[in-house]
C-alpha positions in Angstrom: 127.4 97.9 80.1 125.6 100.5 82.1 122.4 102.1 81.1 122.7 105.5 79.4 120.6 108.3 80.8 118.5 108.7 83.9 115.1 109.3 85.4 114.2 112.2 83.1 115.7 111.0 79.9 113.8 111.9 76.7 111.3 114.1 78.5 112.1 117.4 76.9 108.6 118.1 75.6 106.7 116.0 78.1 107.9 117.8 81.2 108.4 121.3 79.7 106.2 124.1 80.8 104.0 126.3 78.6 105.5 129.8 77.9 102.7 131.5 79.9 103.0 129.2 82.9 106.7 129.8 83.5 107.9 131.6 86.6 107.2 131.3 90.3 105.0 128.5 91.5 101.8 129.5 93.3 102.1 128.7 97.0 98.5 127.4 97.1 99.4 124.8 94.5 102.4 123.7 96.6 100.3 123.3 99.8 97.0 122.1 98.3 95.0 119.5 100.2 93.2 116.4 99.0 90.8 113.9 100.7 91.0 110.1 100.5 89.0 108.8 97.5 89.4 112.0 95.5 90.3 111.6 91.8 93.4 113.4 90.6 95.6 113.8 87.4 99.3 113.5 87.3 100.5 116.9 86.0 104.2 117.4 86.5 105.5 120.7 87.8 108.9 120.7 86.3 110.2 123.5 88.5 110.0 121.1 91.5 111.9 117.9 91.2 111.1 116.5 94.7 108.2 114.1 95.0 107.9 113.7 91.2 106.5 110.5 89.8 108.0 108.6 86.8 107.3 110.4 83.5 105.5 107.4 82.1 102.5 108.2 84.4 102.3 111.8 83.1 98.6 112.7 82.3 97.2 109.6 83.9 94.4 109.7 86.5 94.3 108.0 89.9 92.6 107.9 93.3 94.1 109.2 96.5 94.5 106.3 99.0 96.4 107.8 101.9 98.6 110.6 103.0 102.2 110.3 104.2 103.8 113.5 105.5 103.0 116.2 103.0 102.8 113.7 100.1 100.0 111.4 98.9 99.7 107.8 97.8 97.9 107.5 94.5 96.3 104.2 93.3 96.5 103.7 89.6 96.0 100.8 87.2 99.1 100.2 85.1 98.1 97.6 82.5 96.7 94.8 84.7 98.5 95.7 87.9 97.3 98.0 90.6 100.1 100.3 91.7 100.5 102.9 94.5 102.7 105.9 93.8 103.9 108.5 96.3 103.6 112.0 94.9 104.0 115.5 96.2 100.8 117.6 95.8 102.4 120.1 93.5 102.4 117.5 90.8 98.6 116.7 91.2 95.5 118.3 89.8 91.9 117.7 90.8 89.7 116.1 88.2 
């Protein structure tokens, strides 16, 4: 039996935008820069699907470890494990 649903299953309210924030995405948010060691939050921009993290990390905080292309590796603690997630800067917010 195959698993029903995909990556964004059951995320209707989690990944939906506020009514006042719908519309075009600010270009400065798309091209924002971060430095290594900076603390950031995972805040999904649902209008951009590329470079999005898994929805279970939504709202969590992490530390930028390195840059790869235009994306960033974020170190987080998931339970007892240290994980590194590759995320596009449009889905990140400075603390």
